[in-house]
Residue frames as a rotation matrix with the C-alpha (Angstrom) as fourth column:
UNK 1
0.630 -0.754 0.184 35.33
0.746 0.654 0.128 8.38
-0.217 0.056 0.975 206.63
UNK 2
0.455 -0.541 -0.707 38.45
-0.188 -0.835 0.518 10.64
-0.871 -0.103 -0.481 206.58
UNK 3
0.670 -0.323 0.669 40.14
0.742 0.319 -0.589 11.34
-0.023 0.891 0.454 203.30
UNK 4
-0.171 -0.889 -0.426 43.42
0.763 -0.393 0.514 12.97
-0.624 -0.237 0.745 202.79
UNK 5
-0.630 -0.017 0.777 42.20
0.628 -0.600 0.496 15.06
0.458 0.800 0.388 199.80
UNK 6
0.425 0.836 0.347 39.55
0.437 -0.525 0.730 16.60
0.793 -0.159 -0.588 202.05
UNK 7
0.667 -0.278 -0.691 41.80
0.697 -0.093 0.711 16.99
-0.262 -0.956 0.132 205.16
UNK 8
-0.285 -0.868 -0.407 44.47
0.490 -0.497 0.716 18.75
-0.824 0.005 0.567 203.11
UNK 9
0.380 0.487 0.786 42.34
0.925 -0.186 -0.332 20.81
-0.016 0.853 -0.522 200.77
UNK 10
0.949 -0.102 0.298 43.96
-0.084 -0.994 -0.073 23.95
0.303 0.044 -0.952 202.15
UNK 11
0.022 -0.998 0.062 47.55
-0.186 -0.065 -0.980 24.81
0.982 0.010 -0.187 202.92
UNK 12
0.954 0.297 0.041 48.44
-0.104 0.199 0.974 23.25
0.281 -0.934 0.221 206.28
UNK 13
0.258 -0.883 0.393 51.60
-0.960 -0.281 0.000 23.49
0.110 -0.377 -0.920 208.46
UNK 14
-0.362 -0.486 -0.796 53.69
-0.491 0.825 -0.281 20.33
0.793 0.289 -0.537 208.71
UNK 15
-0.972 -0.052 0.228 52.53
-0.225 0.472 -0.852 19.41
-0.063 -0.880 -0.471 212.19
UNK 16
-0.046 0.999 -0.021 48.89
-0.751 -0.048 -0.658 19.63
-0.658 -0.015 0.753 211.19
UNK 17
0.276 0.086 -0.957 49.56
-0.874 0.438 -0.212 17.59
0.401 0.895 0.196 207.99
UNK 18
-0.724 -0.545 -0.422 51.40
-0.330 0.812 -0.482 14.94
0.605 -0.210 -0.768 210.09
UNK 19
-0.686 0.598 0.415 48.44
-0.458 0.090 -0.885 14.94
-0.566 -0.797 0.212 212.60
UNK 20
0.267 0.869 -0.416 46.06
-0.911 0.086 -0.404 14.19
-0.316 0.487 0.815 209.73
UNK 21
-0.073 -0.395 -0.916 48.28
-0.643 0.720 -0.260 11.34
0.762 0.570 -0.307 208.47
UNK 22
-0.950 -0.224 0.216 48.44
-0.301 0.485 -0.821 9.96
0.079 -0.845 -0.528 212.05
UNK 23
-0.240 0.933 0.268 44.60
-0.676 0.038 -0.736 10.05
-0.697 -0.358 0.621 212.15
UNK 24
0.323 0.364 -0.874 44.31
-0.934 0.273 -0.231 8.32
0.154 0.890 0.428 208.78
UNK 25
-0.349 -0.605 -0.716 46.68
-0.401 0.787 -0.469 5.58
0.847 0.124 -0.517 209.93
UNK 26
0.623 0.647 -0.440 44.76
0.070 0.514 0.855 5.08
0.779 -0.563 0.275 213.17
UNK 27
-0.389 -0.829 -0.402 47.70
0.594 0.108 -0.797 6.28
0.704 -0.549 0.450 215.32
UNK 28
-0.908 0.164 -0.385 45.45
0.235 -0.562 -0.793 8.89
-0.347 -0.811 0.472 217.07
UNK 29
-0.056 0.991 0.118 41.86
0.903 0.101 -0.417 10.11
-0.425 0.083 -0.901 216.99
UNK 30
-0.745 -0.077 0.662 40.59
0.463 -0.775 0.431 12.92
0.480 0.627 0.613 214.81
UNK 31
0.123 0.842 -0.526 38.58
0.928 -0.285 -0.240 15.68
-0.352 -0.458 -0.816 216.19
UNK 32
0.327 0.134 0.935 37.62
0.721 -0.675 -0.155 19.06
0.611 0.725 -0.318 214.80
UNK 33
0.997 0.072 0.033 38.52
0.025 -0.685 0.728 20.91
0.075 -0.725 -0.685 218.12
UNK 34
0.315 -0.947 -0.059 42.24
-0.191 -0.002 -0.982 19.87
0.930 0.321 -0.181 217.69
UNK 35
0.634 -0.041 0.773 42.22
-0.773 -0.004 0.634 18.67
-0.023 -0.999 -0.034 221.35
UNK 36
0.874 -0.315 0.369 43.79
0.284 0.949 0.139 15.39
-0.394 -0.017 0.919 220.26
UNK 37
0.558 -0.690 0.461 46.34
0.356 -0.302 -0.884 17.29
0.749 0.658 0.077 218.26
UNK 38
0.318 -0.420 0.850 47.38
-0.686 -0.721 -0.100 19.29
0.655 -0.551 -0.517 221.25
UNK 39
0.773 0.038 0.633 47.55
-0.534 0.577 0.618 16.14
-0.342 -0.816 0.466 223.30
UNK 40
0.661 -0.505 0.555 49.81
0.565 0.822 0.075 14.39
-0.494 0.264 0.828 220.90
UNK 41
0.973 -0.223 -0.059 51.80
-0.210 -0.747 -0.631 17.41
0.097 0.627 -0.773 219.59
UNK 42
0.258 -0.925 0.280 55.06
-0.657 0.045 0.753 16.00
-0.708 -0.378 -0.596 220.97
UNK 43
0.335 -0.027 0.942 54.71
0.488 0.860 -0.149 13.30
-0.806 0.510 0.302 218.27
UNK 44
0.728 0.108 0.676 55.00
0.678 -0.258 -0.689 16.03
0.100 0.960 -0.261 215.59
UNK 45
0.895 -0.297 0.334 57.26
-0.305 -0.952 -0.028 18.55
0.326 -0.076 -0.942 217.33
UNK 46
0.361 -0.782 0.507 60.10
-0.691 0.141 0.709 16.24
-0.627 -0.607 -0.489 218.57
UNK 47
-0.197 -0.523 -0.829 62.54
-0.897 0.437 -0.062 13.94
0.395 0.732 -0.555 216.93
UNK 48
-0.241 0.155 0.958 61.11
-0.545 0.796 -0.265 10.44
-0.803 -0.586 -0.108 217.16
UNK 49
-0.880 -0.255 0.401 60.65
0.121 0.696 0.708 7.47
-0.460 0.672 -0.581 214.88
UNK 50
-0.070 0.937 0.342 56.89
0.883 0.219 -0.416 7.87
-0.465 0.273 -0.842 214.34
UNK 51
0.579 0.300 -0.758 57.02
0.125 -0.952 -0.281 11.62
-0.806 0.068 -0.589 213.81
UNK 52
-0.337 -0.784 -0.521 59.90
-0.532 -0.298 0.793 11.35
-0.777 0.544 -0.317 211.54
UNK 53
-0.797 0.082 0.598 58.22
0.418 0.791 0.447 8.68
-0.436 0.606 -0.665 209.51
UNK 54
0.342 0.939 -0.018 55.07
0.752 -0.286 -0.594 10.84
-0.563 0.189 -0.805 209.13
UNK 55
0.392 -0.279 -0.877 57.19
-0.395 -0.912 0.113 13.72
-0.831 0.302 -0.467 207.89
UNK 56
-0.681 -0.732 -0.014 59.04
-0.355 0.314 0.881 11.42
-0.640 0.605 -0.474 205.45
UNK 57
-0.353 0.665 0.658 55.73
0.797 0.582 -0.161 10.07
-0.490 0.468 -0.735 204.18
UNK 58
0.607 0.592 -0.530 54.55
0.270 -0.781 -0.563 13.64
-0.748 0.199 -0.634 203.53
UNK 59
-0.029 -0.737 -0.676 57.73
-0.591 -0.532 0.606 14.31
-0.806 0.417 -0.420 201.59
UNK 60
-0.808 -0.162 0.567 57.28
0.222 0.808 0.546 11.14
-0.546 0.567 -0.616 199.59
UNK 61
0.137 0.949 0.285 53.73
0.832 0.046 -0.553 12.23
-0.537 0.313 -0.783 198.66
UNK 62
0.526 -0.079 -0.847 55.14
-0.334 -0.935 -0.120 15.59
-0.782 0.346 -0.518 197.48
UNK 63
-0.534 -0.840 -0.100 57.76
-0.454 0.185 0.871 13.69
-0.713 0.510 -0.480 195.38
UNK 64
-0.695 0.413 0.588 54.89
0.631 0.742 0.224 11.66
-0.344 0.527 -0.777 193.82
UNK 65
-0.933 0.301 0.199 53.00
-0.148 -0.822 0.550 14.85
0.329 0.484 0.811 193.23
UNK 66
-0.239 0.886 -0.397 50.09
0.794 0.413 0.445 13.65
0.558 -0.209 -0.803 195.35
UNK 67
0.536 0.272 -0.799 50.67
0.738 -0.612 0.286 16.66
-0.411 -0.743 -0.529 197.61
UNK 68
0.393 -0.475 0.787 52.05
0.355 -0.711 -0.607 20.14
0.848 0.518 -0.111 196.99
UNK 69
0.267 -0.397 -0.878 54.48
0.932 -0.128 0.340 21.94
-0.247 -0.909 0.336 199.21
UNK 70
0.859 0.150 0.490 54.88
0.352 -0.868 -0.351 25.66
0.373 0.474 -0.798 199.31
UNK 71
0.073 -0.913 0.401 57.80
0.046 -0.398 -0.916 28.01
0.996 0.086 0.013 200.18
UNK 72
-0.042 0.058 0.997 56.60
-0.903 -0.430 -0.013 28.10
0.428 -0.901 0.071 203.72
UNK 73
-0.908 -0.358 -0.217 56.77
-0.280 0.905 -0.320 24.24
0.311 -0.229 -0.922 203.99
UNK 74
-0.262 0.891 0.370 53.01
-0.608 0.145 -0.781 23.87
-0.750 -0.430 0.504 204.20
UNK 75
-0.966 -0.069 0.248 51.26
0.082 0.830 0.552 20.99
-0.244 0.554 -0.796 202.50
UNK 76
-0.064 0.985 -0.157 48.03
-0.738 -0.153 -0.658 20.60
-0.672 0.074 0.737 200.52
UNK 77
0.125 0.250 0.960 46.40
0.432 0.857 -0.280 18.09
-0.893 0.450 -0.001 198.25
UNK 78
-0.838 -0.428 -0.338 47.44
-0.166 -0.390 0.906 18.45
-0.519 0.815 0.256 194.61
UNK 79
0.152 0.987 -0.056 44.09
-0.357 0.002 -0.934 19.02
-0.922 0.162 0.352 192.82
UNK 80
0.264 -0.047 -0.963 45.72
-0.964 0.031 -0.266 17.95
0.042 0.998 -0.037 189.57
UNK 81
-0.799 -0.514 0.312 46.57
-0.536 0.844 0.018 14.52
-0.273 -0.153 -0.950 190.91
UNK 82
-0.205 0.675 -0.708 44.57
-0.711 0.394 0.582 11.83
0.673 0.623 0.399 189.20
UNK 83
-0.886 -0.089 0.455 43.02
-0.432 0.511 -0.743 10.07
-0.166 -0.855 -0.492 192.17
UNK 84
-0.412 0.763 -0.498 40.41
-0.665 0.122 0.737 8.16
0.623 0.635 0.457 190.23
UNK 85
-0.545 0.137 -0.827 40.08
0.379 0.920 -0.097 5.55
0.748 -0.366 -0.554 192.98
UNK 86
-0.936 0.242 -0.256 38.55
0.140 -0.410 -0.901 8.15
-0.323 -0.879 0.350 195.33
UNK 87
-0.376 0.851 -0.367 35.51
-0.840 -0.480 -0.254 8.40
-0.392 0.212 0.895 193.07
UNK 88
-0.264 0.288 0.921 33.51
0.043 0.957 -0.288 5.13
-0.964 -0.036 -0.264 192.74
UNK 89
0.738 0.665 -0.116 31.94
-0.054 -0.113 -0.992 6.28
-0.673 0.738 -0.047 189.41
UNK 90
0.461 -0.659 -0.595 35.27
-0.887 -0.323 -0.329 6.91
0.025 0.679 -0.733 187.74
UNK 91
-0.525 -0.684 0.507 36.78
-0.686 0.692 0.224 3.74
-0.504 -0.230 -0.833 189.11
UNK 92
0.098 0.619 0.779 33.93
0.121 0.769 -0.627 1.77
-0.988 0.156 0.001 187.66
UNK 93
0.919 0.242 -0.310 34.16
-0.241 -0.276 -0.930 3.35
-0.311 0.930 -0.196 184.31
UNK 94
0.093 -0.960 -0.266 37.90
-0.992 -0.112 0.057 2.69
-0.085 0.258 -0.962 184.24
UNK 95
-0.502 -0.189 0.844 37.50
-0.378 0.926 -0.018 -0.96
-0.778 -0.328 -0.536 185.22
UNK 96
0.490 0.729 0.479 34.94
0.179 0.453 -0.873 -1.39
-0.853 0.513 0.092 182.35
UNK 97
0.587 -0.330 -0.739 37.46
-0.780 -0.476 -0.407 -0.15
-0.218 0.815 -0.536 179.78
UNK 98
-0.397 -0.877 0.272 39.75
-0.806 0.475 0.353 -3.10
-0.439 -0.079 -0.895 180.31
């Protein structure tokens, strides 16, 4: 299963970050050769509703501090973000506290 924290563990250019989001949302297929990215690059490199929405979502994740953005406009997962729901053991422990 694809996870955003794993896909964006390193700094990635906006088009690759948008591609990862598109894969996570089921808009395109994920592959490690980036053939699918090259096939769909117009989605990320041109002005269109879907590509613009993917970019806006990245920016919203930065505003929420889920992602970090550097001075070169690259994105990565914010390792300080408390994503307890990604770890079943932590989620179970938190639910038992209530």
